[in-house]
N, C-alpha and C positions, 0 to 999 in steps of 0.2 A: 450432119443434121442429126446425129445421135440416134437414128432409128436402125434396127437390124434390117439386114437385106438377106434375102434367101435366093438362091440360084439353083437351077436344075440342069442337068446334062444326061444325054442318053449316052450309055455305055454298054458294052458286052462283058459278061463274066467270062474270064479267061480260066479261072481256077478258084476252088474253095479250099482253104488251108485248114484241115481238120487234125493236124498233128498234135495239138494240145490245147486245152482251154477252149473248146468250142461252145461252152456254156459256163454259166457261173450261178451260184446259189444267190438269189435275190430276196429282199425283205417282201413279204406278202402285203405290206402297207404302202411303202414307198418305191419299191422295185430296186432300190440301190444294192450294190454288191455287199454281202455280209462278210465280216471277219469271223474266222473260226478261232474260238478261244476254248481249248480243251475239247469236251464233247458237245459244246454249245456254240450257237452263233450270236454275234452282236451286230446290231445296226448302227453305224456311226451317225447316220443322219437322224434316226429316231432316238438315239441315245439309249437304247435298251435292247433286251433280248426280243426277237420278234415272236409274235404269236404263231404266224405261219410263215413258211418259206416257199419259194418257188424257183425251179431251175428255169433259167432264161438264156436264150441263145446268145451267142457272141461269135459271129462267124466272120473270119478274115478273108476277105475276097481280094483277088487280083482282077482288076477291070481295065478296060481299054476303049478307046474310040479311034477315029482315024488320025488323031494328032499324038496321043500319048498313052501310057500304061501307068497306072498307079494302084495303090492298095487302099481299101476301106474297110469298115467294120459294119456288119448288119446285125441289128439287134431283134428282139422277140417278134414283133408284128410282121416285119417284112421277111425275116427269115423263116417264120412259119409258112408264109404264103410260098415260099421258094421251095422248101423241104416237104411241105404238105403234111407235116407231123409236128406235134409239139415236142419240146426238149424233154419234158416229163415222159411222154410216151416213149421216146427212144431210150431214155435212161432205164426205164422200167422193163422194157422187153429185152429178152436175151437174144432174140433171132433177128433184130433189127438194130442197125447202128448208124450213126451220122456218116461214117465213111462210105458205106454202101449207098446211102442216100445221095451224097454228094457225087459218087461216081456214077450213078444213074442219071442225076441232073446234067452232068458234064457230057455224057454220051449223047444225050437228047439235044441239049442246047449249046454244048461247047464246041 
């Protein structure tokens, strides 16, 4: 019928992979990942150097239910709800990092 279909499933988070690239620098206008060119960023979607940049979550999760285990990626809005801090906040603070936040979350919910 040509229409998009959306499905939801309930799952448990087994682990949060914070080993590398738990965030990316996004365009302040369209949120797409920016390309670094020398000392500047370039937005391939807007086709120009962005006026503003914004660090955005890109959390790799291992999730499971009673039938299987799989991986998925959680982005800004949902990741901020999970970690309870913005990506910028964690990047800007020396005494707070994503690894600690993920470990705390896993101890509580994992």
